[in-house]
C-alpha positions as CSV (number, residue, x, y, z in Angstrom):
1,M,0.0,0.0,0.0
2,K,2.8,2.4,1.0
3,N,4.7,1.7,-2.3
4,G,1.5,2.3,-4.3
5,I,1.0,5.7,-2.7
6,I,4.7,6.6,-3.4
7,L,4.3,5.5,-7.1
8,F,1.1,7.6,-7.4
9,V,2.7,10.7,-6.0
10,L,5.7,10.2,-8.3
11,I,3.6,9.8,-11.4
12,F,1.5,12.8,-10.4
13,F,4.6,14.9,-9.9
14,L,6.1,14.0,-13.2
15,F,2.9,14.8,-15.1
16,S,2.4,18.1,-13.2
17,C,5.9,19.2,-14.1
18,A,5.8,18.2,-17.8
19,T,5.2,20.8,-20.4
20,T,1.9,19.9,-22.1
21,A,0.9,20.5,-25.7
22,Y,-1.4,23.1,-24.5
23,D,1.4,24.9,-22.7
24,V,3.5,24.8,-25.8
25,N,0.7,26.3,-27.9
26,M,0.0,29.0,-25.4
27,S,3.7,29.8,-25.1
28,N,3.9,30.2,-28.9
29,A,0.8,32.4,-28.8
30,H,2.4,34.7,-26.2
31,Y,5.5,34.8,-28.3
32,Q,3.6,35.9,-31.4
33,M,1.8,38.5,-29.3
34,G,5.2,39.8,-28.1
35,L,6.4,40.1,-31.7
36,S,3.3,42.1,-32.6
37,Y,4.1,44.5,-29.8
38,I,7.7,44.8,-31.0
39,Y,6.5,45.8,-34.4
40,E,4.3,48.5,-32.7
41,G,7.3,49.8,-30.7
42,K,5.8,48.6,-27.4
43,K,8.9,47.1,-25.9
44,Q,7.6,46.7,-22.3
45,M,4.4,45.0,-23.5
46,A,6.6,42.7,-25.6
47,F,8.8,42.0,-22.6
48,V,5.8,40.8,-20.6
49,E,4.5,38.5,-23.4
50,F,7.9,36.9,-23.9
51,Q,8.1,36.3,-20.1
52,K,4.7,34.6,-20.2
53,A,5.8,32.5,-23.1
54,I,8.9,31.3,-21.2
55,E,6.9,30.6,-18.0
56,L,4.7,28.2,-20.0
57,N,7.6,26.6,-21.9
58,A,11.1,27.2,-20.6
59,D,12.6,25.7,-23.8
60,N,10.9,28.2,-26.1
61,K,14.1,29.2,-27.8
62,E,12.4,31.9,-30.0
63,A,10.9,33.6,-27.0
64,L,14.2,33.4,-25.1
65,N,16.0,34.9,-28.0
66,A,13.4,37.7,-28.4
67,L,13.5,38.4,-24.7
68,G,17.3,38.7,-24.9
69,V,16.9,41.3,-27.7
70,V,14.5,43.3,-25.5
71,Y,17.0,43.2,-22.7
72,L,19.6,44.5,-25.2
73,E,17.2,47.4,-26.1
74,F,16.9,48.1,-22.4
75,D,20.8,48.1,-22.2
76,D,20.5,45.3,-19.6
77,L,23.5,43.4,-20.8
78,K,23.8,40.9,-18.0
79,N,20.3,39.6,-18.4
80,A,20.7,39.7,-22.2
81,E,23.7,37.4,-21.9
82,E,22.0,35.0,-19.6
83,T,18.9,34.8,-21.7
84,F,20.7,34.2,-25.0
85,L,22.7,31.4,-23.2
86,K,19.4,29.9,-22.1
87,A,18.2,30.0,-25.7
88,I,21.4,28.2,-26.8
89,R,21.0,25.6,-24.1
90,A,17.5,25.0,-25.5
91,D,19.0,24.5,-28.9
92,Q,22.8,24.4,-29.4
93,N,22.3,24.9,-33.1
94,F,20.5,28.3,-32.9
95,P,22.6,30.8,-34.9
96,E,20.4,33.8,-34.2
97,A,21.0,33.4,-30.4
98,Y,24.8,33.1,-31.0
99,S,24.8,36.1,-33.2
100,N,22.8,38.2,-30.6
101,L,25.2,36.9,-27.9
102,G,28.0,38.2,-30.0
103,V,26.4,41.6,-30.1
104,T,26.0,41.5,-26.3
105,Y,29.6,40.6,-25.8
106,G,30.6,43.5,-28.1
107,R,28.5,45.9,-26.1
108,M,30.4,44.6,-23.0
109,G,33.8,45.1,-24.7
110,R,34.4,41.3,-24.6
111,W,35.7,41.2,-28.2
112,S,37.3,37.7,-28.1
113,D,34.0,36.3,-26.8
114,A,32.1,38.2,-29.5
115,I,34.4,36.7,-32.2
116,S,33.7,33.2,-30.9
117,A,29.9,33.7,-30.8
118,F,29.8,35.3,-34.3
119,K,31.9,32.5,-35.8
120,T,29.6,29.9,-34.3
121,A,26.6,31.6,-35.9
122,I,28.4,31.7,-39.2
123,K,29.2,28.0,-39.2
124,N,25.5,27.2,-39.3
125,H,24.6,26.9,-43.0
126,F,20.9,27.4,-42.2
127,Y,21.5,30.9,-40.7
128,K,19.5,33.4,-42.8
129,R,21.5,36.5,-41.8
130,P,25.2,35.6,-42.0
131,D,25.8,39.1,-43.3
132,F,24.8,40.4,-39.8
133,A,27.2,38.0,-38.1
134,Y,30.1,38.8,-40.5
135,N,29.5,42.5,-39.8
136,G,29.7,41.9,-36.1
137,L,32.8,39.9,-36.5
138,G,34.3,42.8,-38.5
139,D,33.5,45.2,-35.6
140,A,35.1,42.9,-33.1
141,Y,38.3,42.5,-35.2
142,F,38.4,46.3,-35.7
143,R,38.3,46.9,-31.9
144,L,41.2,44.5,-31.5
145,N,43.1,46.5,-34.3
146,R,43.1,43.4,-36.5
147,F,42.3,45.5,-39.5
148,D,43.0,42.9,-42.2
149,D,40.7,40.4,-40.6
150,A,38.1,43.1,-40.1
151,I,38.3,44.1,-43.8
152,D,37.8,40.4,-44.8
153,S,34.8,40.1,-42.5
154,Y,33.2,43.3,-43.7
155,N,33.7,42.2,-47.3
156,D,32.2,38.8,-46.5
157,A,29.1,40.6,-45.1
158,I,28.8,42.7,-48.3
159,K,29.1,39.7,-50.5
160,R,26.1,38.2,-48.8
161,K,24.0,41.3,-48.8
162,Q,25.3,44.1,-51.1
163,D,22.7,46.7,-49.9
164,F,23.7,46.3,-46.2
165,Y,25.1,49.7,-45.3
166,R,26.7,48.9,-41.9
167,P,29.8,47.0,-43.1
168,Y,30.7,49.9,-45.4
169,Y,31.0,52.1,-42.3
170,G,33.3,49.6,-40.7
171,L,35.2,49.1,-43.9
172,A,35.7,52.9,-44.1
173,L,37.2,53.0,-40.6
174,C,39.6,50.1,-41.3
175,L,40.8,51.4,-44.6
176,N,41.3,54.8,-43.0
177,A,43.3,53.3,-40.2
178,K,45.6,51.6,-42.8
179,G,46.1,54.8,-44.6
180,R,44.1,53.8,-47.7
181,Y,42.3,57.1,-47.7
182,G,40.8,57.0,-51.2
183,E,39.3,53.5,-50.6
184,A,38.0,54.7,-47.2
185,A,36.2,57.7,-48.9
186,S,34.6,55.4,-51.4
187,A,33.4,53.0,-48.7
188,M,32.0,55.9,-46.8
189,T,30.2,57.3,-49.8
190,R,28.6,53.8,-50.4
191,A,27.5,53.7,-46.8
192,I,25.8,57.1,-47.0
193,D,24.1,56.1,-50.3
194,L,22.7,52.9,-48.7
195,D,21.9,54.2,-45.2
196,P,18.2,55.0,-45.0
197,L,19.0,57.8,-42.6
198,F,20.9,59.8,-45.3
199,K,19.8,58.2,-48.7
200,G,23.0,59.6,-50.3
201,D,22.7,63.1,-48.8
202,R,26.4,63.8,-47.9
203,D,25.6,67.2,-46.2
204,K,23.0,65.6,-44.0
205,A,25.6,63.0,-43.0
206,I,28.2,65.6,-42.1
207,E,25.6,67.5,-40.1
208,Y,24.6,64.2,-38.3
209,F,28.2,63.3,-37.4
210,N,29.0,66.9,-36.2
211,K,26.0,66.7,-33.9
212,K,27.0,63.2,-32.7
213,R,30.6,64.5,-32.1
214,I,29.2,66.9,-29.5
215,E,27.0,64.2,-27.8
216,A,29.3,61.2,-28.2
217,G,30.8,59.5,-25.2
218,D,34.4,58.4,-25.1
219,K,33.7,55.1,-26.8
220,E,32.0,56.7,-29.9
221,L,34.0,59.9,-30.1
222,K,37.0,58.5,-32.1
223,D,34.8,56.7,-34.6
224,T,32.8,59.9,-35.1
225,L,35.9,62.0,-35.6
226,D,37.2,59.5,-38.1
227,Y,33.9,59.5,-40.0
228,L,34.2,63.3,-40.3
229,E,37.8,63.1,-41.4
230,I,36.9,60.6,-44.1
231,L,33.9,62.7,-45.3
232,N,36.4,65.6,-45.7
233,Y,38.7,63.7,-48.1
């Protein structure tokens, strides 16, 4: 009789702890609701929905990844890192989470860790945005003054998405650092042409970077001054 009671309690415990099909479906519904809030610019509402999704299914990798992105938007880097790592534990072949983890490490100044994360994302042949990871890899190499590696990475990003403006900015900084001023100017022109903020308006770009120079912190100031120098070639 005693053994029967113990077995019943154990079975009840296992079933109560298991994630049911209903939980999975509801988790996905909250995740989708969170995405709709993201598109509407309602980050806090999205944050709540992603949390609900994870409460229902702790292995919902998409919700974990999305929550990590919201933490990044809130500049909460510690929680962003932890959340992306949870997404990776849920699926070790999840390139989006590795790429976002690379961004997080970059924001932390952990450039070697960022390189490792971006490389892992790139190795996955099913990753739909390798251009994004290659650009992040270029940024990390640039910060470590590995300019040739950075140039190769930025070019790899451009090969995969030729209208992606961000690697052209990084390329301009690297070429400028190597004294290849004409090529730097060409890369900067291409960046301004593609950047939706400027749409080829060079004067608007100069005005933007002059304003940013005044507002920039120590981390951004050198890049901003270099952009202005390149624009004046």
